[in-house]
C-alpha positions in Angstrom: -16.1 170.5 -103.4 -15.0 173.9 -104.8 -13.2 176.5 -102.7 -16.1 179.0 -103.0 -17.2 180.9 -99.9 -20.2 179.3 -98.2 -22.9 180.4 -95.8 -24.0 178.1 -93.0 -27.5 178.2 -91.5 -28.2 176.9 -88.1 -31.6 176.3 -86.6 -30.9 175.2 -83.0 -33.7 173.9 -80.8 -34.1 172.3 -77.5 -34.1 168.7 -79.0 -32.5 169.1 -82.4 -30.2 171.1 -84.6 -31.1 171.6 -88.2 -28.4 173.0 -90.6 -27.6 173.7 -94.2 -24.5 174.8 -96.1 -25.1 177.1 -99.1 -22.8 178.3 -101.8 -22.6 182.0 -101.2 -23.5 182.8 -104.8 -26.9 181.2 -104.8 -29.7 180.0 -102.5 -30.4 177.2 -105.0 -27.0 175.6 -104.4 -27.3 173.8 -101.1 -24.1 171.9 -100.7 -25.1 169.9 -97.6 -28.0 169.7 -95.2 -28.5 167.8 -91.9 -30.3 167.2 -88.7 -29.1 166.3 -85.2 -31.8 164.7 -83.1 -31.1 164.2 -79.4 -31.7 160.8 -77.8 -30.8 159.1 -74.6 -27.0 159.1 -74.2 -26.3 161.2 -77.3 -27.8 162.0 -80.6 -28.2 160.9 -84.2 -26.7 163.0 -87.1 -28.4 162.6 -90.5 -26.9 164.4 -93.5 -27.9 164.7 -97.1 -25.9 165.9 -100.1 -27.5 167.5 -103.2 -27.3 164.2 -105.1 -29.5 162.5 -102.5 -26.8 160.6 -100.6 -27.8 160.3 -97.0 -25.6 159.4 -94.1 -26.6 158.5 -90.5 -24.1 158.7 -87.6 -24.8 158.0 -83.9 -23.1 160.4 -81.6 -22.4 159.5 -78.0 -22.4 162.3 -75.5 -19.3 163.0 -73.5 -19.0 163.0 -69.7 -20.5 166.5 -69.3 -24.1 165.6 -69.7 -25.1 169.1 -68.5 -23.6 170.6 -71.6 -24.9 168.0 -74.1 -26.3 170.7 -76.4 -22.9 172.4 -76.6 -21.3 169.1 -77.4 -23.7 168.4 -80.3 -23.2 171.9 -81.7 -19.4 171.3 -81.7 -19.9 168.0 -83.5 -22.0 169.7 -86.2 -19.3 172.4 -86.7 -16.5 169.8 -86.8 -18.4 167.7 -89.2 -19.0 170.6 -91.6 -15.3 171.7 -91.4 -14.2 168.2 -92.3 -16.8 167.9 -95.0 -15.9 171.2 -96.7 -12.5 170.1 -97.9 -11.3 173.6 -98.1 -14.4 175.6 -98.7 -14.6 178.7 -96.6 -17.5 179.5 -94.3 -17.9 183.2 -94.8 -20.9 183.7 -92.4 -23.3 181.8 -90.2 -27.0 182.7 -90.1 -28.9 181.7 -87.0 -32.6 181.2 -86.5 -33.3 183.1 -83.3 -36.8 182.8 -81.7 -37.2 186.3 -80.3 -36.3 189.7 -81.5 -38.3 191.4 -78.7 -38.6 195.2 -79.1 -34.9 195.5 -80.1 -34.6 194.2 -83.6 -36.8 194.6 -86.7 -34.9 192.4 -89.0 -31.6 190.3 -89.4 -28.8 191.7 -87.3 -25.0 191.4 -87.3 -24.1 189.8 -84.0 -21.7 191.3 -81.5 -21.4 191.1 -77.7 -24.1 193.8 -77.2 -26.5 191.9 -79.4 -25.8 188.7 -77.5 -26.6 190.5 -74.2 -29.9 191.8 -75.7 -30.8 188.3 -76.9 -30.2 186.9 -73.4 -32.3 189.6 -71.9 -35.2 188.3 -74.0 -35.0 184.8 -72.5 -38.0 185.6 -70.1 -40.1 186.0 -73.3 -39.0 182.6 -74.6 -37.6 180.6 -71.7 -37.6 177.2 -73.4 -36.7 178.2 -76.9 -34.5 181.3 -76.8 -31.5 179.7 -74.9 -30.9 176.9 -77.5 -30.9 179.6 -80.2 -28.3 181.5 -78.4 -26.0 178.5 -77.5 -24.3 178.2 -80.9 -23.9 181.9 -81.2 -22.0 182.1 -77.9 -19.9 179.0 -78.8 -18.9 180.4 -82.2 -18.1 183.8 -80.7 -15.5 182.1 -78.6 -14.2 179.6 -81.1 -14.3 181.8 -84.2 -14.4 185.4 -83.0 -13.8 186.8 -86.5 -16.6 184.9 -88.2 -19.6 186.9 -89.2 -22.7 185.7 -87.4 -26.2 187.0 -88.2 -29.4 186.6 -86.1 -32.5 185.9 -88.2 -35.6 186.3 -86.1 -38.8 184.3 -86.1 -40.7 187.3 -84.9 -39.5 190.2 -87.1 -41.7 189.3 -90.1 -44.7 190.3 -88.0 -43.5 193.8 -87.2 -46.0 195.1 -89.7 -49.0 194.0 -87.6 -50.8 197.1 -86.3 -50.7 198.0 -82.6 -54.4 197.3 -82.1 -53.6 193.6 -82.6 -50.3 193.5 -80.7 -51.2 195.3 -77.5 -52.1 192.9 -74.6 -55.2 194.0 -72.7 -53.4 194.3 -69.4 -52.4 197.3 -67.3 -49.6 199.2 -68.8 -47.3 198.7 -65.8 -47.5 194.9 -66.3 -46.3 194.9 -69.9 -43.2 197.0 -69.4 -40.2 195.2 -70.7 -41.7 194.2 -74.0 -44.7 192.0 -73.3 -47.0 192.2 -76.4 -48.1 190.0 -79.3 -45.1 189.1 -81.4 -46.1 186.2 -83.6 -43.7 183.4 -84.7 -42.8 181.2 -87.7 -41.8 184.4 -89.4 -38.9 182.8 -91.3 -41.4 180.3 -92.8 -43.9 183.0 -93.7 -41.2 185.2 -95.2 -40.3 182.3 -97.5 -43.9 181.7 -98.5 -44.4 185.4 -99.3 -41.3 185.4 -101.5 -42.4 182.2 -103.3 -45.8 183.6 -104.0 -44.1 186.7 -105.5 -41.9 184.5 -107.7 -44.3 181.7 -108.6 -47.9 183.1 -108.2 -47.6 186.9 -108.7 -51.3 187.2 -109.4 -51.9 186.0 -105.8 -48.9 187.5 -104.0 -50.5 190.9 -103.4 -54.0 189.7 -102.5 -55.5 188.4 -99.2 -53.6 185.2 -98.4 -54.1 183.0 -95.4 -50.9 181.0 -94.7 -51.1 177.9 -92.5 -47.8 176.7 -91.0 -49.0 173.4 -89.6 -46.5 171.1 -87.9 -45.7 170.0 -84.3 -45.8 173.8 -83.8 -48.6 175.5 -85.7 -49.8 179.0 -86.5 -51.7 181.0 -89.1 -50.7 184.3 -90.7 -52.8 186.7 -92.6 -50.9 188.3 -95.5 -52.0 191.4 -97.4 -49.6 192.7 -100.1 -47.1 190.1 -98.9 -47.0 191.6 -95.3 -48.2 190.1 -92.1 -51.2 191.9 -90.7 -52.4 189.3 -88.2 -51.2 186.0 -86.7 -52.4 183.4 -84.2 -49.3 183.1 -81.9 -48.9 185.9 -79.4 -46.4 186.8 -76.7 -45.2 183.2 -76.7 -45.4 180.1 -79.0 -48.1 178.6 -76.7 -50.8 180.9 -78.1 -53.2 180.2 -81.1 -53.8 176.9 -82.7 -53.9 173.5 -80.9 -50.5 171.9 -81.7 -48.6 168.7 -81.3 -47.9 169.0 -77.6 -48.9 172.7 -76.9 -52.4 173.7 -75.8 -52.8 176.8 -78.0 -55.3 179.4 -77.0 -56.9 178.5 -73.6 -59.0 180.2 -71.0 -56.7 182.0 -68.6 -58.9 180.8 -65.9 -57.8 177.3 -66.7 -54.2 178.3 -65.7 -55.5 179.6 -62.4 -57.5 176.3 -62.0 -54.3 174.3 -62.4 -52.4 176.4 -60.0 -55.1 176.8 -57.3 -57.3 173.8 -57.5 -54.8 171.2 -58.8 -52.0 172.6 -56.7 -49.5 172.5 -59.6 -46.3 174.5 -59.4 -45.6 177.0 -62.1 -43.0 174.6 -63.5 -45.5 171.8 -63.7 -48.0 174.1 -65.4 -45.4 175.1 -67.9 -44.4 171.5 -68.7 -48.1 170.6 -69.1 -48.9 173.4 -71.5 -45.8 173.0 -73.6 -45.2 169.3 -73.6 -48.3 167.3 -72.5 -51.2 169.0 -74.2 -52.5 169.5 -77.7 -52.8 166.4 -79.9 -50.7 164.4 -77.4 -52.7 165.4 -74.4 -56.2 164.9 -75.9 -55.4 161.6 -77.7 -53.4 160.1 -74.9 -51.4 158.4 -77.7 -49.0 160.7 -79.5 -48.3 164.1 -81.0 -47.3 162.5 -84.3 -50.0 162.9 -86.9 -48.9 159.8 -88.7 -49.4 157.7 -85.6 -52.7 159.3 -84.9 -54.0 158.5 -88.4 -53.1 154.8 -87.8 -55.1 154.8 -84.5 -58.1 156.9 -85.5 -60.5 154.2 -84.4 -59.7 155.2 -80.9 -62.3 157.6 -79.5 -59.8 160.0 -77.9 -57.6 160.0 -81.0 -60.6 160.9 -83.2 -61.5 163.7 -80.7 -58.0 165.1 -80.9 -58.1 165.1 -84.7 -61.5 166.7 -84.8 -60.4 169.4 -82.3 -57.3 170.1 -84.4 -59.5 170.9 -87.3 -62.1 172.7 -85.3 -59.6 175.1 -83.7 -58.0 175.7 -87.0 -61.3 176.7 -88.6 -62.3 178.9 -85.6 -59.1 180.9 -85.7 -58.7 181.0 -89.5 -62.2 182.5 -89.6 -61.0 185.3 -87.4 -58.0 186.1 -89.6 -60.2 186.0 -92.7 -62.5 188.5 -91.1 -59.5 190.7 -90.3 -58.5 190.7 -93.9 -62.1 191.3 -95.1 -62.1 188.1 -97.1 -59.6 185.7 -98.5 -58.3 185.0 -102.0 -55.8 182.2 -101.4 -54.9 179.7 -98.7 -51.4 178.2 -98.5 -50.6 175.1 -96.5 -47.0 174.6 -95.3 -45.1 172.8 -92.5 -44.9 169.1 -91.9 -48.6 168.4 -91.5 -49.7 171.1 -93.8 -47.6 169.8 -96.6 -48.0 166.0 -96.1 -51.4 165.3 -94.5 -54.0 165.3 -97.3 -56.8 164.3 -94.8 -56.2 167.4 -92.7 -56.3 169.7 -95.8 -59.5 168.0 -97.0 -61.2 168.5 -93.6 -60.3 172.1 -93.4 -61.3 172.9 -97.0 -64.6 171.1 -96.5 -65.3 173.5 -93.6 -64.5 176.5 -95.9 -67.0 175.7 -98.6 -68.9 178.8 -97.6 -65.9 180.8 -98.8 -66.2 179.0 -102.2 -63.2 176.8 -101.5 -63.5 173.9 -103.9 -60.9 171.2 -103.4 -59.6 169.0 -106.2 -59.2 165.6 -104.5 -56.7 164.2 -107.0 -54.4 167.2 -106.7 -54.8 167.2 -102.9 -53.7 163.5 -102.7 -50.8 164.3 -105.0 -49.7 167.2 -102.7 -50.3 170.1 -105.1 -48.9 172.7 -105.5 -52.4 173.8 -106.5 -55.1 171.7 -104.9 -58.2 173.8 -105.6 -60.5 173.6 -108.6 -60.5 176.4 -111.1 -64.2 176.9 -110.6 -63.7 177.9 -106.9 -63.1 181.5 -106.0 -60.3 180.8 -103.5 -57.0 179.3 -104.7 -55.6 176.7 -102.4 -51.9 175.9 -102.5 -49.4 173.5 -100.8 -45.8 174.7 -100.5 -42.9 173.2 -98.6 -41.5 175.2 -95.7 -37.9 176.4 -96.2 -36.7 178.5 -93.3 -33.1 177.8 -94.3 -33.4 179.7 -97.6 -34.8 182.7 -95.7 -31.9 182.6 -93.2 -29.5 182.4 -96.2 -31.0 185.3 -97.9 -31.1 187.5 -94.8 -27.5 186.6 -93.9 -26.3 187.4 -97.4 -28.0 190.8 -97.3 -26.1 191.6 -94.1 -22.9 190.5 -95.7 -23.5 192.7 -98.6 -24.8 195.6 -96.5 -28.0 195.6 -98.6 -30.5 195.0 -95.8 -33.1 197.7 -95.3 -35.8 197.5 -92.7 
């Protein structure tokens, strides 16, 4: 490998760490990518080089099981340093869940920023801590290394207040409780790809569907977010792999008062035991559900997944005053042709006309030319967004 400067992107979650190493000069030159997935007693590290060579390594956790996440982060960093063969990591860009009311875009990290990120943990108790963990570790191990926080929420800062205010008494929302929206790094990438590849669409009314284990919709006008389905937390909006999505608040009271569940039990149920997994009783993995669609509960889960998509997508279309293009992204959005077919069939009233051969092939354009609405399939690439934002901070060229 050359001795060029590199930018490392880290997407650290509660059960995995996704990373990529870029040549500083270009987002198209990804020198290495990888994923650490936790399992009992350790983790599995899978890496891929640009020439398609994959490597899988089983990592055993150390004695300190309580700090397993920190151990895995150290392993990733050590692996990258040994792989680099002299290349210099000039900066690390981190995917951070929540910007709260403090940050409107990528931010250079220092002690004060870390303190503010930790203050936001109540707004993302399950997802914010894993995002902060590698930041704190690197600030100790490599205090002179530039670190940049790239937020999942900041892309939605353009949503008007009428859609972000929670309908609660003012004194109860002090501290930053409001609609934030998430998946912003993914939506930022899609907006930039539309500008580069489909400029005739980029500034029109676009509904973007990031559909994976976590799922949300975003209404874009002129490339900016004007509405989204996730709210204060990542629980809101669409039905997801294991999360419930939008639910009657009275159902929460029912679980607490009638089922005598503790707040922790309710939290675990809504985040990890609901959605596709909860309704099907089988799995949150769409591939497994497709294989078992003869099961009545599985079919109900699949039908509900589409139904709730259509219901909430219709709301965003109304907020835009119509729609000119629909973009599917995320693991399910990109790879599940049956889901795209079902959704597009329900949108025939918008003059969405699907080209079945193109849909089965995965696009990028899967609509017929005779239809009024263009339908696209695009891969999600949050790492490229993190790279671009980190580079702007390095160059001092970021403007909010």
